[in-house]
C-alpha positions, 0 to 999 in steps of 0.5 A, a space after each residue: 318120536 313118541 313124546 312120552 319116550 325120554 330116552 330113544 335108539 333107532 338102528 344104533 350101530 358102532 362099528 370098531 373095524 370088522 367088529 360091531 360092538 353095537 348092532 342096530 339097538 333101537 330101544 325105548 325108555 318111557 319117563 319114570 321108568 327104571 330100564 334095566 339093560 342087561 348083558 354079560 360083560 363084552 355085550 355092547 352095553 358100556 359102548 351103547 351107555 357111550 352113544 347115548 351120552 355123547 361120548 362116541 360116534 355112531 357108526 349109523 342110527 341115532 340116539 335121542 334124550 328127552 327127544 334131542 339128538 344126540 351128537 358127540 361133541 355136540 349140546 345137549 340136555 346134559 344139565 338134567 342128565 346124570 351119569 356114571 360109566 365105567 369107572 368111577 373117575 375122581 381127582 385122586 389127590 383131593 377130598 371127597 367133598 373136594 371132588 363134590 366142590 369141583 363138580 358143583 363148581 361146573 354144574 354151576 350149582 347154587 345151593 350151598 347144602 347141595 354137596 352136604 346133603 348128597 354126601 349124606 345121601 350116599 353115606 359117605 360122612 365118614 369118608 368126606 374127608 379122605 383122598 380119593 385115591 384112598 377110598 376102597 372101590 365100593 366107597 369110590 362107586 358111591 362117590 361116582 354115584 354121588 357125582 351124578 345125583 348131585 344137580 339131581 337130574 331128570 334123567 339118570 344113566 348108570 353103568 354097573 352103579 353097584 360094581 364093588 359095594 357090598 351086599 348092604 350098600 347093594 340094597 342102599 343103592 336099589 331102594 336110593 333109585 327107586 325112590 327116585 323114580 317113584 318120588 320124582 319121577 326121575 327115569 333111570 338107565 342102569 346096566 349090568 350083567 347081575 338079573 338077579 338084581 336088575 330083576 329086583 330094581 327095573 320095571 322094564 329090561 332090555 337084553 343085548 348079545 354080541 351088541 344085539 337088542 335080542 329083547 325087551 320085555 317087563 321085568 315081572 314077565 321075564 320072571 314069569 318066562 325064566 325056567 325053573 327046576 326043582 333039584 333034589 338030592 339024596 342019601 340013597 340017589 337010585 332009591 330017591 329016583 324011584 321014589 319020584 318017579 313012583 309020584 309021578 314025577 319025571 326025573 332028570 340027572 342033574 350035576 347034582 342029584 336029580 332034577 324036575 321041571 313040572 311046575 306042581 313040584 316047583 310051586 309046592 316044593 313043601 307038599 312033595 317034600 312031605 311025600 318023600 319023608 312019608 315014603 321014607 326017603 326024605 331028601 338031603 336037599 331041596 331047592 328051587 333054583 332058576 336058570 342063570 343068566 348065560 343059560 336065558 341067553 342061550 336059550 334064547 339066542 337057540 330059539 331065535 336061530 331055529 
């Protein structure tokens, strides 16, 4: 096993009867990397994370953290690992601060400022005396993240950590995680079904579909190979189509308006808009759109089956 790999699996498989929730998955995460584990709901992300954390026993294959093989119920490098799996767990009758005090005691933390520091870092100041059962979904998620981060781990394993957060909260968490990787070299493994968010955060991405790891790829490369298209709508649809064709573009029908896939139009939609206005055919809508996660999956899987 390579020493630079902090998280690794080798042919990891978990079966429930005839169903392979995780099927022969081999993934590789380097130190200080933010690895986005991307898949649709039900793809096997949470099961894979449970196997990484020793919360489930694999049917076959192995998982390693910092070179140490993970076995269910056995010792592991847990004092250096922070995690959030599925819905964040909390003692419902205890306040936010009391919940964090329990975690601090379980982790034998000696820093008296650790709890106050993480409350401030996750912006839970106004809720620290609120019982966990009365928290909104977003603030319950923040509490879960606070528990994962309170001991300043070297490895973070997070399952859908932005669930329930508002847009501002998502940005805060994104910047927090990027800062941990950049400034402290924390290795972060984060699962999500939201391609756009992962693309803004991760340096590398693993894509899982129906239990199989179908691709590992740099985030920048993924953004490059996702198909893009230019969508145009006109008041007079037929005139718009003829004008676009006269400008030398291949025009395809879309769900709303016309679609162009040529790179020239996608890279310079402003030039096309000017040309259309000059020909007395201004578009009502002109939008560059990227294929969504489900479409990307279907295209990859289709290509692999050919």
